[in-house]
C-alpha positions in Angstrom: -14.4 -15.9 -5.4 -13.2 -13.5 -2.7 -12.3 -13.7 1.0 -12.7 -10.8 3.3 -10.5 -10.5 6.5 -12.0 -8.2 9.1 -10.2 -6.7 12.0 -12.5 -4.7 14.3 -11.0 -2.5 17.0 -13.0 -0.3 19.5 -13.1 2.7 17.1 -11.5 1.2 14.0 -11.9 -1.4 11.3 -9.3 -2.8 9.1 -10.1 -5.0 6.0 -8.5 -6.8 3.2 -10.1 -8.6 0.3 -8.2 -11.6 -1.2 -8.7 -13.6 -4.3 -9.4 -17.0 -3.1 -7.5 -18.8 -5.8 -4.2 -16.7 -5.8 -4.4 -15.5 -2.1 -3.3 -12.1 -3.3 -4.8 -8.9 -2.0 -7.2 -7.2 -4.2 -7.9 -4.2 -2.0 -7.7 -3.2 1.6 -8.4 -0.3 3.8 -8.8 1.2 7.2 -11.8 2.9 8.9 -10.8 5.1 11.8 -12.6 7.1 14.5 -15.7 5.2 14.3 -18.4 7.0 16.4 -16.7 10.4 16.2 -17.6 13.3 13.8 -14.4 13.1 11.9 -14.5 9.4 11.1 -12.8 8.4 7.8 -12.0 5.5 5.5 -8.9 5.0 3.5 -8.8 2.3 0.8 -5.4 1.1 -0.6 -5.0 -0.7 -3.8 -2.0 -3.2 -4.8 -0.5 -0.4 -6.9 0.0 1.9 -3.9 -2.9 4.3 -4.9 -5.3 5.4 -2.0 -8.8 6.7 -1.8 -9.8 8.6 1.3 -13.2 9.8 2.4 -14.5 11.5 5.5 -17.8 9.9 6.4 -19.8 10.1 9.6 -20.0 6.4 10.9 -21.8 6.1 14.2 -21.1 2.4 14.7 -19.3 -0.7 13.1 -22.4 -1.3 11.0 -22.4 2.1 9.5 -18.6 1.5 8.7 -19.0 -1.9 7.2 -21.9 -0.3 5.0 -19.2 2.3 3.9 -16.6 -0.4 3.3 -19.1 -2.4 1.0 -19.6 0.9 -1.0 -15.9 1.4 -1.4 -15.6 -2.2 -2.4 -18.2 -1.8 -5.0 -16.4 1.4 -6.3 -13.3 -0.9 -6.7 -15.3 -3.4 -8.6 -15.5 -6.0 -6.1 -18.8 -7.9 -6.5 -19.9 -8.3 -2.8 -21.8 -11.5 -3.9 -18.5 -13.1 -4.6 -17.4 -12.7 -1.1 -18.0 -16.3 0.0 -16.1 -16.0 3.3 -15.6 -13.5 6.0 -12.7 -14.1 8.5 -12.8 -12.2 11.7 -9.9 -11.5 13.9 -11.1 -12.1 17.5 -8.6 -11.0 20.1 -9.6 -13.4 23.0 -10.7 -17.1 22.8 -9.6 -17.7 26.3 -9.8 -21.2 27.3 -12.8 -21.8 25.1 -11.2 -21.9 21.6 -8.0 -23.5 20.8 -8.3 -23.0 17.1 -10.2 -21.1 14.4 -14.0 -21.9 14.1 -17.0 -21.4 11.9 -19.2 -18.8 13.7 -22.7 -19.7 15.0 -24.9 -18.5 18.0 -22.9 -20.6 20.4 -19.7 -19.3 19.4 -21.1 -15.7 19.5 -22.3 -16.3 23.0 -18.9 -17.4 24.2 -17.1 -14.4 22.5 -19.6 -12.3 24.4 -18.9 -13.9 27.7 -15.3 -13.4 27.2 -15.8 -9.6 26.9 -15.5 -9.4 30.6 -11.8 -10.2 30.3 -11.2 -8.3 26.9 -13.7 -5.3 27.1 -11.7 -3.2 24.6 -11.6 -5.8 22.1 -14.2 -8.6 22.0 -17.2 -6.3 22.0 -16.0 -4.7 18.8 -15.4 -8.0 17.2 -18.8 -9.3 18.0 -20.4 -6.1 16.5 -18.3 -6.6 13.3 -19.5 -10.2 13.1 -23.3 -9.1 13.4 -22.8 -6.5 10.9 -21.1 -8.8 8.4 -23.8 -11.4 8.9 -26.4 -8.8 7.9 -24.5 -7.1 5.0 -22.9 -10.2 3.6 -25.4 -12.9 4.4 -24.2 -15.6 1.8 -20.7 -15.7 3.2 -19.4 -18.2 5.7 -18.3 -16.4 8.9 -15.2 -17.6 10.7 -13.6 -16.6 14.0 -9.7 -16.6 14.1 -8.6 -16.1 17.7 -5.3 -14.4 18.6 -5.1 -16.5 21.7 -5.3 -19.9 20.0 -1.6 -19.9 19.1 -0.8 -20.1 22.9 -3.0 -22.9 23.7 0.0 -25.2 23.6 1.6 -23.3 26.6 2.3 -25.7 29.4 0.5 -25.2 32.9 3.8 -23.9 34.4 3.7 -21.1 31.8 0.0 -20.0 31.8 -0.8 -20.3 35.5 -0.4 -17.6 38.1 0.7 -18.1 41.7 -2.7 -17.0 42.9 -5.5 -18.7 44.9 -6.8 -21.7 42.8 -10.3 -20.6 42.9 -9.4 -17.5 40.9 -8.2 -19.7 38.1 -11.0 -22.2 38.2 -13.8 -20.0 38.8 -12.8 -16.7 37.1 -10.4 -18.1 34.4 -7.4 -15.9 35.8 -4.4 -17.1 33.7 -2.1 -16.0 31.0 -3.6 -16.1 27.5 -1.2 -14.3 25.3 -2.1 -12.0 22.2 -0.9 -11.3 18.8 -1.0 -15.0 18.1 -1.8 -14.9 14.3 1.3 -12.6 13.8 3.4 -14.9 15.8 2.1 -18.0 13.8 2.8 -16.4 10.6 6.4 -15.2 11.3 7.2 -18.4 13.0 6.3 -20.4 9.7 8.2 -17.9 7.5 11.2 -18.1 9.9 11.4 -21.9 9.6 11.2 -21.6 5.8 14.0 -19.0 5.8 16.1 -21.5 8.0 15.3 -24.3 5.7 14.1 -26.5 8.6 10.6 -28.0 9.4 8.6 -25.8 11.7 8.4 -28.6 14.3 12.3 -28.5 14.5 12.6 -24.8 15.2 13.2 -22.9 18.4 12.4 -19.3 18.1 12.0 -16.0 20.0 9.4 -14.0 18.0 9.0 -10.2 18.9 5.9 -8.5 17.7 6.5 -4.9 18.4 4.1 -2.2 17.1 2.0 0.2 19.4 1.2 -3.0 21.2 4.1 -5.4 21.7 4.6 -9.0 22.7 7.3 -11.7 22.8 6.7 -15.5 22.3 8.9 -18.4 23.1 8.5 -21.2 20.4 9.8 -24.7 21.0 9.5 -27.2 18.1 7.2 -25.0 16.4 4.6 -24.3 19.1 4.4 -21.6 21.8 5.5 -22.5 25.2 5.6 -18.9 26.7 4.6 -15.5 26.1 5.3 -11.9 27.6 1.5 -11.0 27.6 -0.7 -12.2 30.2 -4.5 -12.4 31.1 -5.0 -9.0 29.3 -2.7 -7.2 26.8 -1.2 -4.9 29.4 1.6 -7.1 30.7 5.0 -7.8 29.2 7.1 -5.3 27.2 6.6 -1.6 27.5 4.2 -0.4 24.5 3.1 2.9 23.2 0.5 3.5 25.8 0.4 0.2 27.9 2.5 -0.1 30.9 4.0 -3.6 30.5 4.9 -5.6 33.6 3.8 -3.9 36.8 3.8 -4.9 40.3 0.2 -5.6 41.2 0.7 -3.9 44.6 1.3 -0.7 42.6 -2.3 -0.8 41.1 -3.9 -1.3 44.7 -1.6 1.5 46.1 -2.4 4.1 43.5 -6.1 3.3 43.5 -6.4 3.8 47.2 -4.3 6.9 47.2 -6.0 8.6 44.4 -9.5 7.2 44.9 -9.6 5.7 41.3 -12.3 3.4 40.1 -11.6 0.2 38.1 -12.5 1.9 35.0 -10.1 4.8 35.6 -7.3 2.5 36.4 -7.9 0.5 33.4 -7.6 3.7 31.2 -4.4 4.8 32.9 -2.9 1.4 32.3 -4.0 1.0 28.8 -3.9 4.7 27.5 -1.7 6.8 29.7 1.2 4.5 30.4 4.1 3.0 28.4 6.1 5.4 26.2 3.2 8.0 26.9 3.7 7.7 30.5 7.5 8.2 30.5 7.6 11.0 27.9 4.3 12.6 28.9 3.7 13.5 25.3 4.8 10.7 22.8 3.3 7.1 22.2 4.9 6.8 18.7 8.4 5.6 18.6 9.2 7.9 15.7 8.4 10.9 17.9 10.3 9.5 20.8 13.4 8.8 18.7 13.3 12.2 16.9 13.5 13.9 20.4 15.9 11.5 22.0 18.9 14.0 21.9 17.1 17.0 23.5 14.5 15.2 25.7 15.8 13.2 28.6 12.5 11.4 29.1 12.7 10.2 25.5 16.1 9.0 26.0 14.9 7.1 29.1 11.9 5.8 27.3 14.1 4.2 24.7 16.7 2.9 27.2 13.7 1.4 29.4 12.0 -0.4 26.4 15.3 -1.9 25.1 16.2 -3.2 28.6 12.7 -4.9 28.8 13.1 -6.4 25.4 16.6 -7.7 26.2 15.4 -9.1 29.5 12.8 -11.1 27.8 15.2 -12.3 25.1 17.6 -13.5 27.8 14.7 -15.2 29.9 13.2 -17.1 26.8 16.7 -18.2 25.7 17.1 -19.8 29.2 13.7 -21.4 28.9 14.3 -22.7 25.4 17.8 -23.8 25.8 18.5 -23.7 22.2 17.5 -20.8 20.0 17.7 -20.9 16.1 16.4 -17.3 15.6 15.2 -14.2 16.9 12.4 -12.5 14.7 11.3 -9.0 14.6 7.9 -8.0 13.1 5.1 -5.5 13.2 5.3 -1.7 12.7 8.4 -1.2 14.9 10.1 -4.4 14.5 9.8 -4.3 10.6 10.8 -0.7 10.1 12.9 0.8 13.0 16.5 -0.3 12.4 17.8 1.9 15.2 15.4 0.3 17.9 16.4 -3.1 16.6 20.0 -2.3 17.2 19.2 -1.1 20.7 17.2 -4.4 21.5 20.3 -6.4 20.5 22.9 -4.3 22.1 25.2 -6.2 24.5 23.8 -9.6 23.5 26.9 -10.9 21.5 27.8 -13.1 24.4 24.6 -14.9 24.0 25.5 -15.6 20.3 23.3 -12.7 19.0 25.3 -10.6 16.6 23.5 -8.0 14.5 24.9 -6.9 11.2 24.7 -3.0 11.2 24.5 -2.8 7.4 22.0 -5.6 6.9 19.9 -4.1 9.8 19.8 -0.6 8.1 19.0 -2.1 4.7 16.2 -4.1 6.0 13.0 -2.0 6.3 9.5 -3.1 5.2 8.5 0.3 4.4 11.1 0.3 1.7 10.0 -2.9 0.2 12.0 -5.5 2.1 9.5 -8.2 3.2 11.9 -10.4 5.1 15.7 -10.6 5.8 18.4 -12.1 7.9 20.0 -9.2 9.6 22.5 -11.0 11.7 26.2 -11.4 11.0 27.3 -14.6 9.0 28.9 -16.0 12.1 26.1 -15.3 14.5 25.1 -18.6 16.2 21.6 -17.4 16.6 20.1 -15.8 13.4 18.4 -12.4 13.7 15.6 -11.9 11.4 13.2 -9.2 10.2 10.0 -10.5 8.7 6.8 -8.3 7.8 3.9 -10.0 9.3 0.8 -11.1 7.5 -2.0 -11.7 10.0 -4.7 -11.3 7.2 -3.2 -14.1 5.3 -3.6 -16.4 8.3 -7.1 -15.4 8.5 -7.9 -15.9 4.9 -6.3 -19.4 4.7 -7.9 -20.6 8.1 -11.2 -19.2 6.7 -10.7 -21.0 3.3 -9.7 -24.3 4.9 -12.8 -24.3 7.1 -15.0 -23.6 4.1 -13.3 -26.4 2.2 -13.3 -28.8 5.1 -9.4 -29.1 5.2 -8.8 -27.1 8.3 -6.6 -28.7 10.9 -6.6 -27.1 14.4 -3.1 -28.3 14.9 -1.3 -25.6 12.9 1.8 -27.7 12.5 -0.3 -29.9 10.3 -1.9 -27.1 8.3 -0.7 -26.7 4.8 -0.2 -23.0 4.8 1.0 -21.4 1.7 3.4 -19.1 3.4 5.1 -21.9 5.3 6.8 -23.1 2.0 
């Protein structure tokens, strides 16, 4: 029996097929540029082999059709896919855990699209396509925001008119929750402590980025807000920004809300600072001869350090700081910049361990702090898909517990 994990973006589709018994990846892949003439699919096998095809895919149903064909080529019997777990970015205040998908769940996901217009509609299209193409499988929604349902009101409320909160659901939700959940469990295991006894600061830094403050195993704060724009500087998203700036620029330039949304999500962050790069590798490669690239690195590191300090003050005691996602797992240079000057806070990075701990080179997790560092520093390769698969399996088997501290996750051992 297989479980399929699906992650539908606005123009992409990531997928992984897991063996339900071993929880090992059988095959996975990525569909890119859905809706464009040069759309393609790359399927990757456990031995590292890849198959790539350029196929015109006008929508996510087309894309999933192509995925089904590629899985058939990989000798995966579609009839043996008994569960499909869908990553849904926003569950808002409607979902505090993973759920089996029915018409009511789909209706609520659709309603939340007003808040997450770049993410929830794509997830919904993927759900409908999976229902049609894999009709015998149980469909499960795993929400990025569910991990943050434990945040206290003083963390998730904004100081705005109460009617905005009550009638429009304006509050902080947080994102990347499945990633923060996974690495928090692994960090607890590496510390040799129960998850509910651990205080952590987890940093998911990829093209999108977020920080989470975790007290006794549950989230109490996050850098992200109502949308995935707030917090840390990202590849093309601005991070924290005075709301007055948005109003001022819209008025001066005559921008529509749609145009402003594009600028904040696509034209800001590292791209906005450097004017040409959103990928940290490009920014770093040009840091010596491009002042804007040097500035972008300094600004990003400053913001990360600021959140680490703020969350340390909030938590009081911190067992470990955890880096994950594409940059957090693979960029030793940026990790060193993020930790620079934090020694007085008990955060001491070991340069040699840091340089050696790169997920792209086969290191899945490591402690990269000095032996005498009061606060451990960790690099943990995230595995959001495994969270999706285990939640899906548990719902199928009737063993799912919405309290993730009571879930018997295999990766928590």
